[in-house]
C-alpha positions in Angstrom: -85.4 34.8 50.8 -83.4 34.1 54.0 -79.3 33.5 53.9 -79.0 30.9 56.1 -82.0 28.8 53.4 -79.8 29.3 51.0 -76.0 28.9 52.5 -77.2 26.2 55.3 -73.8 25.7 55.9 -72.8 29.5 57.7 -75.5 28.6 60.8 -72.9 26.7 61.8 -70.7 29.3 62.4 -70.4 31.3 65.9 -69.1 35.1 64.4 -71.9 37.4 66.2 -72.7 39.1 63.0 -73.6 36.0 62.2 -74.7 33.8 65.7 -79.1 34.0 66.3 -79.4 36.8 63.6 -82.2 37.4 61.0 -79.9 37.8 57.7 -82.1 38.6 54.3 -79.3 37.7 51.8 -80.5 40.8 49.3 -77.9 40.3 45.6 -75.0 38.2 44.4 -72.0 40.2 43.0 -69.0 38.8 40.9 -65.8 40.6 41.1 -64.5 39.4 37.7 -60.9 39.4 36.9 -58.6 38.1 34.1 -54.9 37.2 34.2 -54.5 41.2 33.2 -57.9 43.1 34.5 -60.4 43.2 36.8 -63.9 44.0 35.0 -66.6 46.1 37.3 -69.8 47.4 35.7 -71.5 51.1 35.6 -74.9 50.5 37.1 -77.8 51.1 34.8 -79.2 53.9 34.4 -82.6 53.7 37.0 -79.3 53.9 39.7 -77.4 57.0 38.2 -77.1 60.0 40.8 -77.8 64.2 40.1 -78.2 66.0 43.7 -79.6 69.0 43.8 -77.1 71.4 42.3 -74.6 68.4 42.1 -73.0 66.4 39.4 -74.2 62.8 37.7 -73.7 59.9 39.5 -72.8 56.4 38.2 -72.0 53.7 40.6 -69.1 51.2 39.5 -70.1 47.9 41.0 -69.1 43.2 40.3 -71.6 41.9 38.1 -74.9 41.6 40.0 -77.9 39.4 40.6 -80.9 39.9 42.5 -82.0 36.2 43.8 -85.3 35.7 42.7 -87.6 32.2 41.3 -84.7 31.7 38.5 -83.8 27.5 39.7 -80.5 26.3 40.2 -77.4 27.3 43.2 -76.5 30.8 43.7 -73.4 30.7 41.8 -75.2 28.7 39.0 -77.4 31.3 38.5 -74.7 34.0 38.5 -72.5 31.5 35.9 -75.8 31.6 33.6 -75.5 35.0 33.9 -72.0 36.1 33.5 -72.1 34.1 29.9 -75.8 35.5 28.9 -74.1 39.1 29.0 -71.0 38.7 29.4 -70.6 36.6 26.6 -67.5 34.8 27.9 -67.3 31.7 29.6 -66.2 32.1 33.6 -64.3 29.8 35.9 -64.7 29.2 39.9 -62.6 28.1 42.2 -63.6 27.4 45.7 -61.8 28.9 48.3 -62.4 27.2 51.6 -63.2 30.0 53.9 -65.0 33.3 53.6 -64.4 36.8 54.8 -66.9 38.6 56.4 -67.5 42.2 56.3 -69.8 44.5 58.5 -69.8 48.1 59.7 -66.4 48.2 58.3 -65.0 45.3 59.9 -63.7 42.3 58.8 -63.6 37.9 59.6 -62.3 35.2 58.4 -64.4 32.7 58.2 -62.5 29.3 58.1 -62.6 25.6 58.8 -63.7 22.4 57.9 -67.2 23.1 57.2 -67.2 25.3 54.6 -65.3 23.0 52.1 -68.8 20.6 52.5 -70.6 23.6 50.8 -67.8 23.8 47.8 -70.3 27.1 46.4 -69.7 29.2 49.7 -69.1 32.8 48.5 -65.7 34.5 48.9 -66.9 37.3 50.3 -70.4 38.4 53.1 -71.3 41.6 53.4 -73.6 42.5 55.4 -75.8 45.9 55.5 -78.1 47.6 58.2 -81.9 47.7 56.3 -82.8 51.2 55.1 -86.3 50.7 56.3 -87.6 49.6 59.4 -90.8 47.3 60.0 -91.9 43.8 62.2 -90.2 42.2 59.3 -86.7 44.2 59.0 -84.3 41.5 58.8 -81.5 42.0 61.4 -78.8 43.3 57.9 -78.9 42.6 54.9 -76.2 40.2 52.8 -74.4 40.6 49.5 -72.6 37.1 48.4 -69.3 38.0 46.6 -67.3 35.6 44.1 -64.2 35.8 42.1 -64.9 34.9 38.9 -62.3 34.4 36.7 -62.9 34.8 32.8 -61.6 32.7 30.4 -61.3 35.6 28.2 -61.8 39.2 28.5 -66.4 40.2 27.7 -67.1 40.4 24.3 -69.6 42.5 23.5 -71.1 43.1 27.4 -75.3 43.3 28.2 -73.6 46.3 30.1 -74.5 50.0 30.4 -70.7 50.1 30.5 -67.2 48.4 31.9 -64.5 49.4 34.1 -60.9 47.5 33.1 -58.3 47.9 35.9 -55.3 46.0 35.2 -54.1 43.8 37.5 -51.5 45.5 39.1 -53.3 48.6 39.5 -56.4 48.0 41.9 -54.5 49.4 44.9 -54.8 52.8 43.0 -57.8 52.6 41.3 -59.6 51.8 44.7 -57.6 54.1 46.8 -60.0 57.3 45.3 -63.9 57.3 46.7 -65.0 58.5 43.3 -63.1 59.2 40.0 -64.4 61.6 37.7 -65.2 60.0 33.6 -62.2 62.1 31.8 -59.9 61.6 35.3 -60.3 57.8 35.0 -60.2 57.4 31.2 -56.5 59.2 31.5 -55.3 56.6 33.1 -53.0 54.2 31.5 -54.0 51.1 33.6 -57.5 51.9 32.9 -59.8 51.9 30.0 -63.9 52.5 30.3 -65.7 50.1 27.6 -68.4 49.7 25.6 -69.8 52.8 27.7 -70.9 54.7 24.4 -74.2 56.7 26.3 -72.7 57.5 29.2 -71.9 60.9 29.1 -68.4 62.3 29.6 -68.5 64.6 32.4 -70.2 62.1 34.6 -68.9 60.9 38.3 -68.0 57.0 38.5 -68.2 56.6 42.6 -67.0 52.1 43.8 -70.5 51.4 44.9 -72.0 47.9 46.6 -69.1 44.9 45.8 -65.9 47.2 44.8 -66.6 49.5 48.4 -66.2 46.0 49.9 -62.9 44.8 48.7 -61.3 48.4 48.9 -61.5 47.6 52.9 -59.8 43.9 51.9 -57.7 45.6 50.2 -56.5 47.9 52.9 -56.0 45.6 54.7 -54.0 43.4 52.8 -55.8 40.6 52.2 -57.9 40.6 48.8 -58.3 36.9 47.0 -56.9 37.0 42.8 -54.7 40.4 44.3 -52.3 41.5 42.3 -49.1 38.6 43.3 -51.4 35.6 41.9 -54.6 34.5 40.4 -57.4 33.0 43.4 -56.9 29.9 41.4 -53.0 29.9 42.7 -54.0 30.8 45.8 -56.7 28.6 46.3 -54.3 25.8 45.6 -51.6 26.8 47.6 
């Protein structure tokens, strides 16, 4: 799906990562938080990886939805998925700006134009396509939203959930990989609803979670430890 068809407001952006490029919107991701913690999900079994001679590695990611024929705006699709899969009501607070990440570099897209599309994502991540060909886009895009839950997830329909206390998010993001047992042993972490996950597995932040690690290193992150994103928006 063409990124600019879904988010036409970004056609006005002058940033070189967007201007004149063919961009394909690959997926939507929700970075879920409450007043006390962040919640990430473990990737489905079909994405688990065991390299030759290595150990099982499972991705830790945001709530992910691929855009297909579902009706509604991208944000509505993501909110509906979270309600159904997590059993909780998510809240979205418009940011009025969007951070762009590509090749380890980030930029802030801001201004009155973005306020014309209040459901614009908080972060867009651009990655290079793995396959070539005549119709290959210049980059694949993942749109990230920070969404606050009214209550913690009830019984999510996921492989498992990683709960990280808000003030310890930096500790979690500082490492490229955790063993299941190492992470479970941290006082600020908890692995929930993951009975089918082997205790010998490694857990590796991927996709959206790797993206927010870059923003954390640069000392900017929506809904960071100091205050909720709704408080940041209101000033």
